[in-house]
N, C-alpha and C positions, 0 to 999 in steps of 0.2 A: 747718472742718467742711463748709461748703458746697461746697468743692472736692472733698472726698471723696464727697459725695452726687452731685455732677455726674459724677464718674468712675464710680461705681457705677451710675448711671442709664445712662450710655453703654455699659457692659459688659452690662447687662441687655438693652438695646435690641439690641445686636449678637448676643446669644444667642437672641433671640425667634424663634419659628417664622415663617418666611416661605415663601410659595409658591415652589416650585422651578420653573424653566422646564421645559416639556414636553420629554421626551426623545424623539427620533425615531430610528427604526431606520435605520441606514445600510447599504445593500447593498454587499458587496464588489465591487470592479471586475470586469468580465466576464472579464478575463484571469486573475483569481485563482480563479475557479470552475472546477474540473476535472471533466470528464465521464469517469468511470471506465468503461472498456469492459466490456460484459457478458461472460459466459463464452463462450469460443470453442472449438468443436470443431476440433482440428488434425490428428487422425489416427484412423482407424477400423482396428481390428485383428481378427485371427481370434477366434473364440469370443465375439463380441459385446463385446469390450473396446474402449474408446475413450479417447483422450487429450484432455484439455481444458486450456486455459489459463484460470485463474480470477483470483484476487486480484491486484491491481496494486499495485506500489510504485513511487515515482518515485525514480530514482537520479540522481546528478550526477557527471559526469566531472571530471577535474582542472581543466578550464577553466570549470567551472560550468554546462555545458550539461546540460539535463535529458533523461532517457530513461525509458521505461516498461519495467519488468521484471515478468514475470508468473509466478505460481506454477503448478505442474503438478498435475493431478488425474487419477486413473484411474477410469473409470466402467464399470460392468458392471451392466446392469439398474438396480436401485435402490441398488446398492452404490457408495459413493464412497470412494476411498482417496487421501488427500492425500500427496504426496511431501514429506517434511519438509525445510524449509530450502533448497529448490531453486527459485530464481527464474531465469528465462531470458529472453533476447531472441532466441534462435536457434530455428529449426524443430526439433521433436522428431522423431527418425527411428526406424524399426523396427530392432531389433538381434537378429534371430533369434527363435526361439520363446520367448515369455514375457518378453521384455525390450525396452526402448527406450533410445535414447541421448538425453541432454539436456545442454546446456552451462550450467553455473552462471555467472550474471552478477552482478557486484557493482560498484557505482559505474560502471555502463555499460561494463564491461570483461568479456570472457569470461575466466574463471579456470581452469576445469577441466571435463573431460567426464566424465559419470557414466552408468553403466549402471543402469537402474532396473528392478527386479523388478516385473512386472505383478501378481503375486499379493499382494505385501506392501507395495509402494510404496517399498521400501528402496533408496536410491541407493548405488552402489558406485563409488568413484572409479576411472576408467580411466587418465586422464592429465591432466597440466597443459596449459594452452593457452599 
């Protein structure tokens, strides 16, 4: 019976509350902290429209090298129109009245060129790259 009591006492002692060591916050390495670029005006157009590169995503090519791909936004006064699902690494170019050309980039590769309607933000595929 004394062996049972000794085992029970050992188990109770193991379960007793003990002060935990203080946890310290560990900052991530400087290389792991990314500085996302702010919005960048890339093109000013007629009738007060402007093209901006906004949100950034980090892509990786087949070798694992990282690149920055940015979303496209059309601004006119206080109106902002986001071009859906179009991230680019290339300059956006004017394409006649009411349109711009932008190249879709995925995994650091240019995939297709799109004609973007400035009134709606709708991208229309022009050709593959």
